[in-house]
N, C-alpha and C positions, 0 to 999 in steps of 0.2 A: 055228591056225585064223584065217582073215581076220576081224578084228573087225567089218568092215562087214556081216557076215551075222548077227551076234548081235542078237536081238530086244530085249534089255534095255539096249542102249547105242545112242547116236546114231553114225552113220557119221562118220568124221573129216572128210569133205568137207562135211558138213552141220553142223559144229560151230558155225557162226555163224548158223544159221537159228533164229529164235526159236521157242520152243515155245508151249504154251497158257498164258496168264496166269491164275493162280488166286488173284488178290488178293481176300480176303474183304472184303465191304462193311460188316461190323459196325463201328459207330461213325461211319459216313459220314452226312452230311446231304445228302440228294438232293432234286432238283426233279423231281416226277413229274407225269404228265398222265393223262387218262382211259384212254389206251391201255395204261398200265402197271398199272391196277387189275384184279386178278383176282376180287375178291369183290364190291365195290360200285362198279362203274364209274359215272361221272357226278358222284360226290362229293356232299357235303352242304354246307350253308351255313357250317358251322364249319370245314371244311377250307380250308387255304391252299395246298395243292400243294407243301408243303415237309415232309419227313419225316426222322426219325432212324432209321436201320437198326439194329434191336436184334438181329437174327439174320440174317446174310447169308453163311452158309457154303456154301450150295448155288448152283450156277451158273444155275439156272432161275428161282428166285424168292427174295424176301427179305421177312422180317417187319419191318414198320416202324411207327412211331408218327407220325401226322400232328401237326405242331407247332401246329396251330390247334385241332383238336377233341380231341386226346389219344387218338383211337381207333386201334386196331391195324388195319393194312392189309397185305395181301399183294401185293407188287409183282412184275410180270413183268420179269425182267432180260434177256429176249431182244431187247428193243428198246432204242434209245438212251436212256440215262439220264444226267442231268447231276449230277455230284458237286460240290457247292459248297464243302464244308468237312468237317472231321473234329472230333469231340469227344474229350476225354480219357476214360480208363477210369472215373474216379470219377463223371463226368457220366452215362455209360451205366449204371452201377450204380444211381445215384439214380433215373434214369428207369425202370429195370426194377422198382425197389422201388415206385414210384408206380403203375406199371401193375398190378403184382400186388395192391396194396391196392385199387385201383379195381375189379378183377375180382370182389372179394368184398364191397366196401362202396361202394354208389353215391355216398355223400357224399364219398368220396375222389377222385371224378372232378373236382371243382372245383379242388383244389390241383394235380392232374395237368395240367389245361388251362392253369392260370395259369403253371406252371413251363414247360410246353412252348411256350407263346406267347412268354414272355420269352426262352427259348433261341432260338426262331426269329428274333425281332427282333434279338437280339444277333448272330446269324450274319449276317443281312442287313446290319446296320450295319457289321460287319467286312468283309464281301465288297464292299459298296458297290453302287451302281447301275450297271447295264451291260446289254448285249444279253441276257446269260444270265438276269439277275435281273429284268428288266423285266416279264415275264409274272407273276411272283410278286407284285411290287409292285401290279400291276393287280388281281390276284385279291384281295389283302388290302383294297385300296381299294373295290372293287366289293362285297365282302362287307359292308362297313359300310353302303353305300348300300342293299343289299337288306334289311339288318336294320332300317334306319330307315323305309323306304318300304313294304316288303312282306315281313314276317318269316314264312318257312315253311321247309320242309326243303331246297328247291332253291335254286339261285343264279340267280334270275330275278325280274323285276318283272312282275306280271300287271296288265293294264289292260283293264277292260271298257268297250268303246266303245258298247255298246248291246245289245239282246236278241240273244243268239247270236253276238255279235261280240267276240272276245277276242284280244288280242295279248300275247305274252310277249317281254320284252326280256332278252336274254342279252349277255354281254360276250365277245368274241373276245380272249382274253388276249394272243395273239401280235401281233395287229394293233392292239389298243387300240380296237376298233370295236364299237359297239353293234349287235346283230342283233335285229330285230323280226320275229317269226314270226307268220304269219296262217294261217287255215284255208281260204283261198280261192286259186283259181288265176288270178283276174283282178286287175289293178291296183286298189288301194283308194285312190280319190282323197281321201277324207276323212282317212285315215291319212297319206297323203303330205303334204297341206297342214299337218296337225298337226305332223309331224316337221320340216318346213321352218320352222315358226314356233318350235318348241321348241329347235331347234339351228340358228340362223341362220348360224353359222360352220362348220357341219359339211358334209361332202360326202355327200349322200344318194344311195345306189345302190339300184336295184331288182334283186333277185336272182331272175332268171327261172329256174324249174326246168327241168332237162333232160328229165326224165320227165314224161309227160302227167298222171300221177296225183298228182304232188307239189304241195304248196302253195307259194305265192309268199311271199317274205320281203324285208325291207328292211335295208340296212346304212347306218349313220351313221358315217362315218370322221372322226375328229378329228385335229388336228395331232399328229404322232408325238412323244412327249416324249423329251428327251435328258438329263434329269436327274430327280432325285427331286422337286424343286420343281415342275417342269413336269408330272410325273405327278400330283401332288396337285392342280394346277390343272385337269388333264384330268378327274380324278375329280369335282372340284367342278362342272365344266361338265355332266357326265353327271347328277349329282344334281339340278342346277337344271332341266335339260331333262326328266328323268323326272318330277320334281315338277310341272312345268308341264303335262305330258300327263295326269297324274292329276287336276289341278285342272280341266282342260278337260273330261274325260270323266266323272270321278267327283268332283264338287265336295264332296259330303258326306264322302266318305272322305278327301279332301285336308284338310278342316277338322279332322278328327280327328287325322290324322298331323301336321299343322302345329302343333296345340296341344301334342302330346307333344314335338315338336322344340323348340318355344319354351320348354317347361318343363325338359327334361333336356339339350337341346343335341344336335347331330349327332355321331355317332361319327366319329372320324378316327384310326384306329390308326397310319396313316403319319406322323401328326404327332409320334409318339414316336421316330421315326428321325431321325438327323442324319448323313446320308451326306456323302461328299466332293463338294461341289458344284463345278462348273467355275468357273474364274477369270473367264470372260467369259460373257455372256448374249447370245443372239441375239434380235433383234427383226425383225419382218417389215416391209419397206418396200414400199409400193404407190403407184401414181400416182393422184392424184385426177382429177376431171373437168376441172379447170382446168389440169392438167399439173404441178402442184406435187407434191412428195413427202409422203406421209403415213406416219408410223411408228405401228405398232400394238403 
């Protein structure tokens, strides 16, 4: 019988055609986004968008542990997922043991989070800074800012500008740009002036909604970082600008936050990382009014 008609073998003419790849993702350290989350999309302030896959045998989803919060997540594998690194089997076994303990004993969640974060930082230090890891570095840095200025379950800074006037600042991790959402459909001159004062070196954009019923938002674009050091500087600019907005619209709240920061200091998780920095640094050269060159 002609072997090409057999259903359990590949025809000889198609012997070099690749089949379906069934590589299990167990032990993989992956970078995920909101679109990958099946159970709690949007994330929590403890999450860092980096997870260790503890059960990835099936092609549709994977059970993972976020390396910031230590919480179990179910990730959708049907969309693009970035695999940054792999861990050894003993590391996976230790993580599973910590997860099992935390499921029955809430006090065991603390060592789980500590171990998970150390593992995540170690992976980032090994992989280094680059286009793939930049969003994760931004997410970790902005998480610290949220914890210092407005600690709650979400990853945003809430600023009350007056009765019935609230804006929320989120970070676009891919662009490294702050997004300020409003509840209005018309330009907010007061907020625009405040953003220009708080971020003098930023590029302020008005995000005009396409649909008539959607609210207007603003985007503050900062210089795109090319290294870990520049990312830390960018996060510091965000922190100062957001603190200036709180001081402007909520002075009493700012005094309380500032007192805590002066006592305990600002969080900077990125300071524990020592990535491979470039051998050269770029500085911006601009022309002054008199025609001479000014280096910033």
